[in-house]
C-alpha positions in Angstrom: -25.0 -112.7 28.8 -27.7 -115.1 29.6 -27.5 -115.7 33.1 -28.3 -119.3 33.9 -28.0 -119.4 37.6 -31.4 -117.2 37.5 -33.0 -120.3 36.8 -33.7 -123.4 39.2 -34.0 -126.7 39.6 -35.8 -128.6 42.6 -34.2 -131.1 44.5 -37.3 -133.2 45.6 -36.2 -136.5 48.0 -38.7 -139.2 48.3 -39.1 -141.5 51.6 -42.2 -142.6 53.8 -43.6 -142.3 57.1 -43.1 -145.7 57.9 -39.5 -145.0 59.3 -40.3 -142.6 62.3 -39.4 -139.3 63.2 -35.7 -139.6 64.0 -35.0 -141.3 60.8 -36.7 -138.6 58.8 -35.1 -136.3 60.2 -31.8 -137.8 59.4 -33.3 -138.2 55.8 -33.8 -134.3 55.3 -30.6 -133.7 56.7 -28.8 -135.4 54.0 -31.3 -134.5 51.5 -30.3 -130.8 52.4 -26.4 -131.3 52.4 -26.6 -132.9 48.9 -28.6 -130.2 47.3 -26.6 -127.9 49.1 -23.5 -129.2 47.8 -25.1 -129.4 44.0 -25.8 -125.8 44.7 -22.5 -124.8 45.1 -20.4 -126.7 42.9 -19.1 -125.0 39.9 -19.8 -127.4 37.1 -23.7 -126.7 37.8 -24.5 -123.8 36.0 -27.9 -123.2 37.6 -29.4 -123.2 41.2 -30.0 -126.4 42.8 -33.3 -125.6 45.7 -33.6 -128.1 48.6 -37.1 -128.7 48.6 -38.7 -130.6 51.7 -38.6 -134.3 51.6 -42.0 -135.6 50.7 -43.5 -138.7 52.5 -46.7 -139.5 51.0 -49.1 -138.7 48.0 -50.3 -135.4 48.7 -47.1 -133.9 49.6 -45.4 -135.4 46.2 -48.5 -133.9 44.4 -48.4 -130.5 45.8 -44.6 -130.1 45.4 -44.4 -131.2 41.4 -47.6 -128.7 41.0 -45.9 -126.1 42.5 -42.9 -126.8 40.5 -45.1 -126.6 37.3 -46.4 -123.0 38.4 -43.0 -121.6 39.7 -41.3 -119.6 36.8 -37.8 -119.7 37.6 -38.1 -123.8 38.1 -36.8 -125.5 35.0 -37.1 -129.0 35.9 -36.8 -131.1 39.0 -33.9 -133.5 40.2 -35.4 -136.9 42.2 -34.0 -139.1 44.8 -35.2 -141.4 46.8 -33.2 -141.5 50.4 -35.0 -144.6 51.7 -38.0 -146.7 50.1 -40.5 -144.7 48.5 -43.5 -146.8 47.3 -44.1 -145.6 43.9 -47.8 -145.5 44.0 -47.4 -142.5 46.0 -45.7 -141.0 42.7 -48.4 -141.7 40.3 -50.7 -138.8 40.8 -47.7 -136.2 41.0 -46.2 -137.9 38.1 -49.2 -137.2 36.5 -49.3 -133.5 36.4 -45.6 -132.8 35.9 -44.8 -130.4 33.2 -41.4 -130.0 33.7 -38.2 -131.9 33.0 -37.4 -134.7 35.1 -34.0 -135.7 36.2 -33.7 -138.8 38.7 -30.2 -138.7 40.6 -29.5 -142.6 41.3 -27.0 -142.0 44.4 -26.8 -142.6 48.2 -25.5 -140.3 50.7 -22.6 -142.4 52.4 -19.8 -143.0 49.3 -18.5 -146.5 50.9 -20.0 -149.2 52.9 -19.0 -148.3 56.6 -18.0 -152.1 56.7 -17.0 -151.9 60.9 -20.2 -150.5 62.0 -23.0 -151.0 59.5 -25.9 -152.5 61.2 -29.6 -152.8 60.2 -30.4 -149.0 61.5 -27.9 -148.1 58.7 -29.6 -150.0 56.3 -33.0 -148.6 57.0 -31.6 -145.3 56.8 -30.0 -145.9 53.4 -31.9 -147.8 51.0 -31.6 -145.7 47.6 -30.2 -148.8 45.7 -33.5 -150.3 45.8 -35.5 -147.6 46.5 -34.5 -145.7 43.4 -35.6 -149.0 41.5 -38.8 -148.7 43.0 -39.3 -145.2 41.7 -37.8 -146.0 38.5 -40.3 -148.4 37.6 -42.7 -146.2 37.8 -41.5 -143.2 35.9 -41.1 -146.1 33.2 -44.2 -147.8 33.8 -45.9 -144.7 33.2 -44.0 -143.7 29.7 -42.3 -140.8 31.5 -39.0 -139.6 29.9 -36.5 -138.6 32.0 -32.6 -138.6 32.1 -31.0 -140.9 35.0 -27.9 -140.0 36.4 -25.7 -142.8 38.7 -23.0 -142.2 41.0 -22.2 -140.5 44.3 -23.2 -137.0 44.6 -19.9 -135.7 45.5 -18.2 -137.2 41.9 -17.5 -134.5 39.6 -18.6 -137.0 36.9 -22.1 -137.0 38.3 -21.8 -133.4 38.9 -21.1 -132.7 35.1 -23.7 -135.0 33.6 -26.4 -133.3 35.7 -25.4 -129.6 34.1 -25.5 -131.0 31.1 -29.2 -132.0 31.5 -29.5 -128.8 33.2 -28.6 -126.7 30.6 -30.7 -128.7 28.0 -33.7 -128.0 30.4 -32.4 -124.0 30.0 -32.7 -124.3 26.4 -36.4 -126.0 26.9 -37.4 -123.3 29.3 -36.2 -120.5 27.2 -38.5 -121.5 24.5 -41.7 -121.7 26.1 -44.0 -118.5 25.1 -40.4 -118.0 23.2 -41.3 -115.2 19.8 -39.5 -115.3 16.5 -39.9 -112.6 13.9 -40.0 -113.6 10.8 -39.6 -110.9 8.2 -41.0 -111.8 5.0 -41.7 -115.8 4.1 -39.5 -118.7 3.5 -37.1 -118.8 0.3 -39.5 -119.2 -2.8 -39.7 -122.9 -3.5 -36.8 -124.1 -0.7 -38.7 -127.2 1.4 -36.3 -128.0 4.2 -36.2 -124.5 5.7 -40.2 -124.3 6.0 -42.7 -126.2 8.2 -45.4 -126.7 10.3 -45.2 -123.6 12.6 -48.5 -124.4 14.1 -47.1 -128.1 15.2 -44.0 -126.5 16.2 -45.9 -123.9 18.7 -48.0 -127.4 19.7 -44.6 -129.3 20.5 -42.2 -126.6 21.5 -44.1 -123.8 23.0 -42.7 -121.0 20.8 -44.2 -119.0 18.3 -43.5 -118.1 14.7 -45.0 -115.1 13.0 -44.2 -113.1 10.0 -43.5 -109.2 10.1 -43.7 -106.8 6.9 -40.1 -105.4 5.7 -42.1 -102.1 5.7 -42.4 -101.9 9.6 -39.0 -102.9 9.9 -37.7 -100.1 7.5 -39.8 -97.5 9.0 -38.0 -98.1 12.7 -34.7 -98.1 10.8 -35.2 -94.8 9.2 -36.3 -93.4 12.5 -33.0 -94.0 14.5 -31.5 -91.6 16.6 -28.6 -89.8 14.8 -26.6 -89.9 17.9 -27.0 -93.7 18.9 -25.8 -94.1 15.3 -22.7 -92.1 15.6 -22.0 -94.2 18.9 -22.6 -97.5 17.4 -19.7 -96.6 14.3 -17.3 -95.8 17.1 -18.0 -99.3 18.9 -17.5 -100.6 15.1 -14.4 -99.0 14.9 -12.9 -99.9 18.6 -14.1 -103.6 18.4 -12.9 -104.5 15.0 -10.3 -104.2 12.3 -11.5 -101.7 9.4 -9.9 -100.1 6.5 -9.6 -96.4 6.6 -11.8 -95.9 3.5 -14.8 -97.7 5.8 -14.1 -95.0 8.8 -15.8 -91.8 9.5 -14.8 -89.4 6.3 -13.8 -92.5 3.9 -15.2 -92.9 0.6 -17.4 -96.0 1.7 -18.3 -94.8 5.1 -21.7 -94.6 4.1 -22.2 -98.5 4.1 -21.0 -98.8 7.5 -23.5 -95.9 8.1 -26.3 -97.7 6.8 -25.5 -101.0 8.4 -25.2 -99.1 11.6 -29.0 -98.0 11.2 -30.4 -101.2 10.3 -28.6 -103.0 13.3 -30.4 -100.1 16.0 -33.3 -100.5 13.8 -33.7 -104.4 13.8 -32.5 -104.5 17.9 -35.2 -102.0 18.4 -37.5 -103.9 16.8 -36.7 -107.0 18.7 -36.5 -105.5 22.1 -39.5 -103.7 21.4 -41.5 -107.2 20.5 -39.5 -109.2 23.1 -38.0 -111.6 20.3 -35.8 -114.2 20.7 -34.8 -114.6 17.3 -35.3 -113.7 13.8 -35.1 -114.7 10.4 -35.4 -112.9 6.9 -35.1 -113.5 3.4 -32.9 -111.8 0.4 -35.9 -112.1 -1.3 -37.8 -109.4 0.8 -35.9 -106.7 1.5 -37.8 -103.8 -0.1 -37.2 -100.6 1.6 -33.9 -101.7 2.7 -30.5 -100.2 1.5 -28.5 -103.1 2.3 -29.4 -107.1 3.3 -28.5 -106.9 7.1 -25.2 -108.8 7.5 -23.2 -107.6 10.8 -26.7 -106.5 12.4 -27.4 -110.1 12.3 -24.1 -111.5 13.4 -24.0 -109.0 16.3 -27.5 -109.7 17.5 -26.9 -113.3 17.4 -23.3 -112.7 19.5 -25.7 -110.9 22.3 -27.9 -114.3 22.2 -30.7 -113.7 19.3 -31.2 -116.8 17.4 -31.0 -116.5 13.7 -31.2 -117.8 10.0 -31.0 -116.8 6.9 -33.8 -117.3 3.9 -37.1 -117.6 6.5 -35.5 -120.6 8.2 -37.4 -120.3 11.3 -36.5 -123.7 12.9 -32.7 -122.8 12.6 -33.2 -119.7 14.2 -35.1 -121.0 17.0 -32.5 -124.1 17.3 -29.5 -121.3 17.3 -31.1 -119.2 20.2 -31.6 -122.8 22.5 -27.8 -123.6 21.6 -26.8 -120.1 23.2 -28.9 -120.6 26.0 -27.6 -124.2 26.8 -23.9 -123.2 26.1 -23.7 -119.7 28.2 -20.8 -119.3 30.3 -19.1 -122.1 28.3 -15.7 -121.3 26.1 -16.7 -121.3 22.4 -19.8 -119.9 20.5 -23.0 -120.9 18.9 -24.3 -119.7 15.3 -26.2 -120.1 12.5 -24.1 -122.0 9.9 -24.4 -123.4 6.2 -22.5 -126.4 4.6 -21.2 -124.4 1.7 -18.8 -126.2 -0.5 -16.4 -129.5 -0.5 -12.7 -130.4 -0.6 -12.6 -133.6 -1.7 -9.0 -133.9 -1.8 -8.7 -138.0 -0.8 -5.9 -137.4 1.6 -7.8 -134.3 3.4 -11.4 -134.3 2.4 -13.8 -131.5 4.4 -16.2 -129.2 4.3 -16.0 -125.5 3.7 -18.9 -123.8 6.2 -20.0 -120.3 5.4 -22.9 -118.4 4.7 -23.4 -115.0 2.5 -22.9 -112.8 5.7 -24.6 -113.8 8.9 -22.2 -116.5 10.5 -21.6 -115.4 14.4 -18.2 -113.9 15.3 -18.5 -115.5 18.6 -16.5 -118.6 16.5 -14.1 -115.9 15.6 -10.4 -117.1 16.1 -8.8 -113.7 17.0 -10.4 -110.4 15.8 -12.9 -110.1 13.3 -12.7 -107.6 10.3 -15.1 -105.3 9.4 -15.4 -105.4 5.7 -17.9 -104.1 2.6 -18.0 -105.9 -0.6 -20.3 -106.3 -3.4 -23.0 -109.2 -3.2 -24.3 -110.7 -6.2 -27.7 -111.9 -5.1 -30.4 -109.6 -3.5 -29.9 -106.5 -5.8 -29.0 -104.2 -2.9 -26.2 -102.1 -2.1 -23.1 -103.7 -0.8 -23.5 -104.7 3.3 -21.2 -104.5 5.6 -20.1 -107.7 7.3 -17.8 -109.3 9.2 -14.9 -111.5 7.8 -13.1 -113.9 10.1 -11.7 -117.6 10.4 -13.2 -120.2 13.0 -10.8 -121.7 15.2 -10.3 -125.7 15.0 -11.4 -128.3 17.4 -14.3 -130.2 18.5 -17.7 -128.8 17.2 -21.2 -130.3 16.0 -23.4 -129.5 13.5 -27.4 -129.7 14.4 -30.2 -129.5 12.0 -34.1 -129.4 13.3 -36.4 -130.9 10.4 -40.1 -131.1 9.8 -40.6 -134.7 9.1 -44.1 -134.3 8.4 -45.5 -136.7 11.5 -42.5 -135.6 14.0 -39.6 -133.0 14.5 -36.0 -134.9 14.4 -33.2 -133.0 15.8 -29.8 -134.6 13.5 -26.6 -134.0 15.1 -22.9 -134.4 13.2 -20.0 -134.3 15.3 -17.2 -133.0 13.5 -13.6 -131.7 13.5 -13.1 -128.2 12.6 -9.7 -127.7 11.1 -6.9 -124.4 11.0 -7.5 -123.0 7.7 -3.8 -123.3 5.8 -4.7 -120.7 3.0 -5.8 -116.5 3.3 -8.8 -117.3 1.4 -8.2 -113.4 0.0 -11.0 -113.4 -2.0 -13.8 -115.0 0.0 -15.3 -112.0 2.2 -17.3 -113.9 4.5 -16.8 -115.7 7.5 -16.0 -119.5 7.0 -14.7 -122.3 9.0 -13.7 -125.9 7.4 -14.2 -128.9 9.2 -14.0 -132.9 8.7 -17.4 -135.0 9.2 -17.0 -137.8 11.7 -16.4 -140.7 11.1 -15.4 -139.5 7.6 -16.1 -137.4 4.5 -18.1 -139.6 2.5 -20.2 -141.7 5.7 -21.1 -138.6 7.2 -22.2 -136.6 4.3 -23.9 -139.6 3.3 -25.6 -140.2 6.8 -26.4 -136.5 6.6 -28.3 -137.0 3.4 -29.9 -140.3 4.1 -31.6 -138.6 7.8 -32.9 -135.4 5.5 -30.7 -132.9 7.1 -30.9 -129.2 6.0 -28.0 -127.4 4.4 -28.7 -124.6 7.2 -27.5 -125.9 11.0 -26.6 -124.4 14.3 -22.6 -124.9 14.8 -21.6 -125.2 18.2 -17.9 -125.2 19.7 -19.2 -125.9 23.2 -22.2 -128.3 23.5 -21.9 -132.0 23.1 -24.2 -134.5 21.9 -25.2 -135.1 25.6 -26.5 -131.7 25.5 -28.8 -132.2 22.6 -29.6 -136.0 23.3 -31.0 -134.4 26.4 -32.6 -131.5 24.8 -34.3 -134.0 22.7 -35.5 -136.1 25.4 -36.9 -133.5 27.1 -38.9 -132.1 24.0 -40.0 -135.4 23.1 -38.7 -135.3 19.5 -36.6 -137.6 17.5 -32.9 -137.7 18.0 -30.2 -139.0 15.3 -26.6 -139.1 15.8 -23.6 -139.1 13.5 -20.5 -139.8 15.0 -17.0 -141.8 15.4 -19.0 -144.9 15.3 -21.6 -144.3 12.9 -21.6 -147.2 10.0 -24.2 -146.3 7.0 -26.4 -149.7 7.2 -26.6 -149.7 10.6 -27.5 -146.2 10.5 -30.1 -146.7 7.6 -31.6 -149.3 9.4 -31.9 -147.0 12.6 -34.0 -144.3 10.4 -35.9 -147.4 9.6 -36.7 -148.3 12.7 -37.4 -145.0 13.8 -40.1 -144.8 10.8 -41.9 -147.9 12.6 -41.5 -146.3 16.0 -43.3 -143.3 14.8 -45.6 -144.8 13.2 
């Protein structure tokens, strides 16, 4: 489990020396109370850390510079309790490298009608103090999230947490390493991309490792570890008797367990956060990693097949953002359609590697032939995915920029058993409808691989794209094709 509470956002309150010692003491008391309340709010997944109020250029610069270098700080929340002349913020904002949220609030919820006087007015100036700060951030062309409302409002806490989760996903990418076993699937365009530009833009690296290096580790796996993992398989999943120890097809499960242990050791030893592979480069492997990829994803690793490093990185980011929330995040692919005019929907799946964190009920460990890759029959987890609101997200290299494309979908329960389809599968209806959703996806250049999420919202991914400084495109209930195509055209002009 990824523990987000170890991460911090710093709560920084702006004011100025003009108001005198007594007023500034009150500002500090209020600011600390707000920060403490947010930190104790169960809706907020990270730690909110109070920082001393900042009153001048030097204090602002030093605090924001410290935020840059603190390895646990994933972002800063600013609030202007009083008026804080925004020219004081220029130097600090110029060096700030962490995500920024501007909380437009005030300490008191209500106006004290019978007692309000000028002393109260001088202390509680957020209404125009935050506007002064907001002008400077806009003037400096710095992106940020603005949340408006009283700090004890649960909706405000939810919006702050959404941004915190996006900031955590971004923080996790900084210095992250993703392993690519083999190259991209031959001749495929959308899964490839500029890895140099990605490292410059996103902070993570992608490098290729020979499949022989992985095979050597798999072949050296300790036998006791294999037997312990096989017991875990039997205790965790439904399994046919002939796949269990002593069964006629047990060797397939045994080989899959060795692959999982070897792959896990490779990733742990190299401090990787995700990986991709391709069935066109499996020399020396007995079978394509199926259950290995599924279980590693369930433990938080990013993954995508066929060399798709961008989706592997996005799956990892989604797992960080969704940590602790009900539901899962996994690698997915739009596989085939049901074009019934009265009930159109998509069947999502992949050959082997959809993560069982999405599963409705207990997954079944099965072994079946795979008519691609030319290897032995691989073990995989088979299950249906639960219905409910979900989304598909695709990270695309557009040549001059990266685009994050998100389609809101409604997953539906499978009405048929699908006895001859031995893979994980989910059925969904794209919003706003099948034809519009699919057409918009294609107009936007969306990939066939996605990160499928049961617990993230478009707000999470919009915040994430804003932090990353990349284009964000949403397909949802209100999407109209003509307007959507205009948005794509306008974005081409914006991004030159």
